[in-house]
C-alpha positions in Angstrom: 0.3 0.4 -0.1 3.1 2.4 0.9 4.3 1.7 -2.6 1.5 2.7 -4.3 1.0 6.1 -2.5 4.2 6.6 -3.3 3.6 5.7 -7.1 0.8 8.2 -6.7 2.8 10.8 -5.4 5.7 10.7 -8.1 2.8 10.9 -10.4 1.0 13.8 -9.2 4.9 15.8 -8.7 5.6 14.4 -12.3 2.2 16.0 -13.8 3.5 19.4 -12.0 6.6 19.2 -13.6 5.7 18.8 -16.6 1.8 21.5 -16.3 3.8 23.6 -13.8 6.3 26.8 -15.7 5.4 30.2 -17.2 3.4 29.6 -20.4 5.9 31.6 -22.2 8.6 29.4 -21.6 6.2 25.9 -22.8 5.4 27.5 -25.9 9.0 28.4 -26.4 12.6 27.1 -27.1 13.2 23.9 -26.4 16.1 21.9 -28.6 16.8 18.3 -29.6 13.6 17.2 -30.5 15.4 13.6 -31.5 15.0 12.8 -27.7 11.4 12.2 -28.8 12.2 9.6 -31.5 10.6 6.4 -30.5 13.7 3.8 -30.1 13.2 0.1 -30.1 10.9 -1.5 -32.8 9.1 -3.6 -30.0 7.7 -0.5 -28.5 7.3 2.0 -31.4 5.0 -0.9 -33.0 2.7 -1.1 -29.9 2.1 2.8 -30.6 4.7 3.4 -28.1 2.8 2.4 -25.2 4.9 0.9 -23.0 5.7 3.0 -19.9 4.1 0.1 -17.7 5.9 -2.9 -19.6 9.0 -4.3 -17.5 11.9 -6.8 -18.0 12.2 -5.2 -21.5 15.9 -4.3 -22.7 14.3 -1.0 -24.4 12.6 -0.3 -20.9 16.0 1.9 -20.2 14.4 4.2 -22.9 10.8 4.5 -21.8 11.0 4.1 -18.1 14.5 3.2 -16.5 12.3 1.3 -13.7 11.3 -1.3 -16.5 14.9 -2.4 -16.6 14.6 -4.0 -12.6 13.3 -7.0 -13.8 15.6 -8.1 -16.4 17.4 -11.5 -16.0 20.6 -12.2 -17.0 22.5 -10.2 -20.1 20.5 -8.4 -22.9 22.1 -6.6 -26.2 20.0 -5.1 -29.0 20.7 -2.9 -31.7 18.3 -0.7 -33.8 18.4 1.2 -37.2 15.7 3.4 -37.9 14.9 4.9 -41.6 13.6 8.3 -41.8 12.0 10.1 -44.2 13.8 12.6 -46.2 17.2 10.6 -45.4 17.2 11.1 -41.8 18.8 7.9 -40.3 18.9 6.5 -36.2 21.1 4.2 -34.9 20.8 2.6 -31.3 22.5 0.3 -29.3 21.6 -0.8 -25.5 22.8 -3.6 -23.4 21.3 -4.1 -20.1 22.4 -6.9 -17.0 22.1 -7.3 -13.5 24.6 -7.0 -10.6 23.6 -8.4 -7.1 20.0 -6.8 -7.0 20.8 -4.0 -9.5 20.0 -3.8 -13.1 22.0 -1.7 -15.2 21.1 -0.4 -18.4 23.6 1.6 -21.1 22.8 3.0 -24.5 23.9 5.4 -27.1 22.0 6.9 -29.6 23.2 8.6 -32.7 20.6 10.7 -34.9 22.2 12.1 -37.9 20.7 14.3 -41.0 22.3 14.6 -43.9 23.5 16.7 -47.0 21.7 20.1 -45.0 22.3 22.8 -47.8 24.8 25.8 -47.3 24.3 29.3 -48.9 25.4 32.5 -47.7 23.2 34.0 -50.0 20.1 33.4 -52.5 21.4 31.5 -55.0 20.4 28.2 -57.5 23.1 26.2 -56.0 24.6 25.8 -52.8 28.0 26.6 -51.7 27.8 23.2 -50.1 26.7 20.9 -47.9 26.5 19.3 -43.9 25.4 16.9 -41.9 23.5 17.2 -38.1 24.4 14.6 -35.7 22.7 14.3 -32.7 23.9 11.9 -29.9 22.7 10.8 -26.2 24.8 8.2 -24.2 22.6 7.0 -21.3 23.3 5.3 -18.2 20.4 3.7 -16.2 20.3 1.8 -12.8 16.8 0.1 -12.2 16.1 -2.1 -8.2 13.0 -3.7 -6.9 12.1 -2.5 -3.8 10.0 -5.5 -2.8 7.9 -8.2 -5.0 5.3 -5.2 -6.3 7.5 -1.6 -6.8 10.6 -1.2 -8.7 12.2 2.3 -9.3 14.7 3.4 -11.5 17.1 6.6 -12.8 19.5 7.4 -15.5 21.7 10.0 -17.1 22.3 11.1 -20.3 25.2 12.9 -21.9 24.1 15.0 -24.6 25.9 16.2 -27.7 24.1 18.3 -31.2 26.5 19.5 -33.6 24.9 21.6 -36.7 27.0 23.1 -39.3 30.4 24.1 -37.2 28.3 24.9 -33.9 28.4 22.4 -31.2 26.5 21.8 -27.7 26.3 19.4 -24.9 24.9 18.9 -21.6 23.7 16.6 -19.1 19.6 15.0 -18.7 17.6 12.7 -15.9 15.5 10.4 -16.5 12.9 8.5 -13.2 10.3 6.3 -13.1 8.4 3.8 -11.2 6.4 0.6 -11.7 3.8 -0.9 -9.7 2.5 -4.4 -9.8 -1.1 -5.1 -8.7 -0.7 -8.8 -9.6 0.6 -10.7 -12.3 -1.9 -9.8 -15.0 -1.9 -6.0 -14.4 1.1 -2.8 -14.2 1.4 0.6 -13.5 3.8 2.8 -14.5 4.9 6.5 -14.5 8.0 8.5 -15.6 9.7 11.7 -16.2 12.6 12.3 -19.2 14.8 14.5 -20.0 15.0 16.7 -16.8 18.0 18.5 -16.7 19.8 22.5 -17.1 19.1 24.7 -20.1 21.9 23.5 -22.9 23.3 26.6 -24.8 24.1 26.5 -28.8 26.5 29.4 -29.4 24.7 32.2 -27.7 21.2 30.6 -27.7 19.9 28.8 -25.0 17.0 26.3 -24.9 15.2 23.8 -22.3 15.3 19.8 -23.0 12.0 18.2 -24.4 10.8 17.3 -21.0 7.7 14.6 -21.0 5.4 13.2 -18.3 4.2 9.8 -18.3 1.6 7.7 -16.9 0.8 4.0 -18.1 -0.9 0.7 -17.2 -0.3 -2.9 -19.0 -2.6 -6.2 -18.8 -1.1 -9.0 -19.8 -3.0 -12.5 -20.2 -2.4 -15.7 -21.6 -4.9 -17.3 -24.0 -5.1 -20.6 -24.4 -7.3 -20.8 -27.4 -4.7 -18.7 -29.3 -1.9 -20.2 -27.9 -0.3 -17.7 -27.0 0.2 -14.3 -24.3 -1.8 -10.9 -25.3 -0.3 -7.6 -23.7 -2.2 -4.2 -23.6 -0.7 -1.2 -23.5 -2.1 2.2 -22.5 -0.4 5.3 -21.4 -0.8 9.0 -20.9 1.8 11.0 -22.1 2.6 14.8 -21.5 5.4 17.2 -23.5 5.9 20.0 -21.8 6.0 22.4 -24.8 2.4 20.4 -26.0 -0.8 19.3 -25.6 -1.6 15.6 -24.0 -1.4 12.5 -26.2 -2.6 9.4 -26.0 -0.8 6.3 -26.9 -2.5 2.5 -26.7 -1.4 -0.6 -28.3 -1.7 -4.4 -28.4 1.2 -7.3 -28.6 0.2 -11.1 -29.4 3.0 -13.4 -28.7 2.6 -17.1 -29.9 5.5 -19.4 -28.5 8.2 -16.7 -28.0 8.2 -17.4 -31.7 6.1 -14.8 -33.5 4.4 -11.8 -32.2 2.4 -9.4 -33.6 1.9 -5.5 -32.9 -0.7 -2.7 -33.7 -0.5 0.4 -31.8 -3.1 4.2 -32.3 -1.4 8.2 -31.0 -3.9 10.4 -30.7 -2.9 14.0 -30.7 -1.0 14.3 -33.1 -1.0 15.8 -36.9 1.0 13.4 -38.8 0.8 10.5 -37.3 -1.5 7.6 -35.3 -1.7 4.3 -36.2 1.6 2.0 -35.9 2.4 -1.9 -36.8 4.9 -4.5 -36.0 6.0 -7.6 -35.9 8.7 -9.8 -34.3 10.8 -13.4 -34.7 12.3 -15.3 -31.7 14.7 -18.2 -32.1 16.6 -19.6 -29.2 18.6 -16.6 -28.0 17.9 -14.4 -30.8 14.8 -11.7 -31.6 14.5 -9.8 -34.8 11.5 -6.8 -34.3 10.1 -5.3 -37.3 7.9 -1.7 -36.9 6.5 0.3 -39.4 4.8 3.9 -39.1 3.4 5.8 -41.7 3.3 9.4 -41.8 0.8 12.2 -43.2 1.4 15.7 -44.9 3.8 13.6 -47.7 6.5 13.2 -44.9 6.9 9.4 -46.1 7.0 6.0 -44.2 9.3 5.0 -41.7 10.8 1.7 -41.0 12.5 0.7 -37.9 14.3 -3.1 -37.7 15.8 -4.1 -34.2 17.9 -7.3 -33.2 18.1 -8.5 -29.8 20.3 -11.2 -28.4 19.5 -12.6 -24.7 23.1 -14.5 -23.2 
């Protein structure tokens, strides 16, 4: 009961952070929008409704408390092919040290061939690449049988043309296991001081999350079903709703579909996974509107 109350107070505190502050700041300058891009093909295929799901290596990105129930050593790599030749690569590992779970991840986002002009011309005088890099170290621990707590620190780096910015960010989250079917999670991502890009300061894209997950085994379908539902509140925009479902047949085949409301350019997502012994390959497809095109993510996971 005390841990459930602790999770409730944490949720209220996080909501205050995301809804509080100066209105002009919430509508003003935020940088590193790359931190809003979903990592891991499995969570993305489920509509990014992953805040209350634990025991998955991708939790280091979505809610660090989910790392607490990692078993053994886990390793994953993801490649994300975005529209307009934008690409993201993501490498993460998680492992146990006594009662603590440790997660380490590296994410790199690249925008190629940005044109350079010093005046209006038909042809640019050159091109350059923009890059974002995030190195994350997370730690999680189970505080009893029902409550998990996690925290992570991020080293942030951004380069555009000849200009650079660097800084630190922090994530904190909790997961409450009600029973063998229901779990609840809350997290705040991208806490930290403002970063400075040349003379301009900008805030990190603070995000608050509250989610629930339901898991059941269906004998008629010979597999497990997981339902996820998340409320997402970025500090610089309105409330979002993420929902998703995953069907898992005997750890061999997984099928996923998700839906996100509150966005102008995306809604549905689809995914699947194939597993064999220690290896698993996941794929996610997210179509975008407004002629932006479609995005594809593929992940490889190895359990040791």
